[in-house]
N, C-alpha and C positions, 0 to 999 in steps of 0.2 A: 837629819835622818841618816847620814853615814855613819854616825857613832853607834847606831843600834843594829846595824847590819853585822851578821856573823860571817865569817869566810865563805860557808856554804850557800849564802843568799846571793852572792854576785852572779850575774848571768854569765853563761858559758859564752865563749867565743868560738865560732865555727869558722874555720878557714876554708873558703871555696877551694876546690882542687886545682892546684897550679896557679893560685892567685897569691899575691903578696900584698893586696890592698887591705883595707880595713875589713874587720870580721863583721859578722851580722849577729845580733842578739837573738837570744832563745825566743821561741814562739810566744811565750807569755808577755815578756816585757816588749818584745818587738812589736806585738800587736797594739799594745798601749801607744807607742810611739807613732805608729802609722795611723792610728785613728786620730790622734791630736792634730798630726800633720795634715791629714785629709781635711778635717774641719778648718784648719788655718788656710789651707789652699782654697777651698770652697768660698771662705769669707772674702780672700784676697782677689778672687775672680769677680767679686761684685754681683754675684747671682743673688738678686733679691727682687721681691715683687715690684713690677713697673707701676708708676702712678699715672693716671690719666693726665692729659694735658689740659690746662684751665683755658676756657674759651667762652666767648659770648656769641651767639648767632641770632640773626633777625631775618625772617622771611617777609618778602614783599609780594602781595597778590594783586592781580588785576580784577576789578569788580565785574566788569562785563566787556570782555575783549572782543573787539569787532572793528572793522574797517569798511565803511559804507560810503557811497556816492550816488546821487540822483539828481535828475533835472526835472524841475516841476513842469507839468503839463502848460504848454503855451498854444494859445489860438490866435493865429494871424488875423489881421482885420481884413474883412471880405473885400473882394475887387469884383468889378463887373467883367462879364464876358468881353473878350477883345479879339480882334483880328491880328493883333500884334503881340510880340511877347511883352510880358510885364515882370516887374520885380516887386516884391512885398518884403518888408523888413519887420523885424521884432527883437525881442531880447529873450535869451535863455537864462534861467536862473539855476545855478549849481548849488548844491549843498554837500560838502564832504567832510567826513568825519573819521579821525583816527583815534580810537579808544583801546588799542592793543596794548598800550604801556611798553612797547618794545623799542621806541626810538629809531626805528629802521628807516623812516622818511616813507614817502609815497609818491605816486602821481596818478592823474586822471586822464583818460582818453575818451573820446566820443566818437561814434560812428552811426550812420543812419541807414535805415532800409529806404526802399523806393517809397514814394507817397502813394498809397493805394486809393483808387476811386471808388466812392459810394455815392448813388444817385440814380436818378430815373433815365438819365441819358446813355449814350454809348461811349462814356469816358474811359480813358486808360490812364495807367499809373504816370506819375511824373518821376523820372529817374533820380536817384539818391544823389547824383552828381550836381543836380540843380539846387540842393540845399547846401548852403555854405555858411561858415562862421567866419567873423571878422576877429581882429586882435582881441584876446580876452582881457577883461578889466582886472585891476588889482583886487585880490581877495580881502574880505573883511572877517575879523574874528567874531564868532558867536560865543564860544566858551573855550576854556583850556588855555594853552600856551599863546602868547601873543604873536603876532605876524612879524616876521623878520624880513626886511626888504632884501637883504643880501642871501639869506638861508631858507627863507620861505615860511609858510606856503607862498609861492609867487606865481604871477601869470607867465605862461610859456608860449612861445611862438607868436605867429600872426594870423593863425587860423587856417582855413582851406576847405575844400569841398568834402562833405561827410561821406562820400561813397568809400573813402578810406578813413582809417583810424587817425584822429588828430589829437595831439596832446595839448591840454589847456592849462594845467596847473601842476605844480609839484612842490614837495618839501624835501630838503636834505636831511640826513640822518641827524636825529636828536632834535628835530624841529617839526612843526605841524602836529603836535600831540594835543588835539583839540577838535573842535568843530568850526567850520568856516563856510562863508558864502561867496559866491563869484558870479557876476554877470557877464554874458557873452553875447555880442550882436549876431544876428542871424539874418540871412537873406535867402529868400526863395525866388528862383527864376522861373516864372510861369510860361510855358510854351504858348505860342500864338494858338487860338482857337480851342484852347482847353475848355471842354464843355462844363455847363453848370453842374455843381455837385460839390462834394467835400473830398479833399484830398488829405490823407493821414499817414504820417511817417511814425516808425517806432525807433526811438534812439537806444543805442547800447552804450550805457556809461560804465566804464571799467576803472576801478581803483586798484592798484597794484602796490606791493612793497617796494620801497627803494625809490629814489629819485628817478626821473625819465632820463631818456638818451640825451 
């Protein structure tokens, strides 16, 4: 191309005032150079549309999230009227289920109301402190995760009077994800001269997230 240019085709050099540096090409040729340089600089900066990361995802849902516990109704064997204090024993059966799919673990406590009187006599309630449980038995798996002797569900404590909340079973985190039954011995101390009738308590059974204290 240089062989085809005539002397008048060469770009002018304009020396900046007071400058001894390189001159600047005229606007026509300079614009072409700057435009090319701009494209090269844009490409060098790597400004290109970003591509989405490649990924695979999987959601896990819980079909019926719930945590429940209940003790089956229990009727102790009848005793005769007595001038002396008596004791009657029985067995409570707990069913506990953790279907929350969270693996947080859980614990169950039991507490009783006073045993209210119904009948034709002048009877009065028997105090909740007179109803006590003994050492809870080892739970049995009904469904779901197997019982772990170390991590649960496992029996807790040695029982106590049910006027206070008593823990009877718990499971550590990542255990007890299923349904289980547990039997617990119970004893009612019947005051002397308790009149003929029926005495009934309401048990409060509470299942909470996390292992017990």
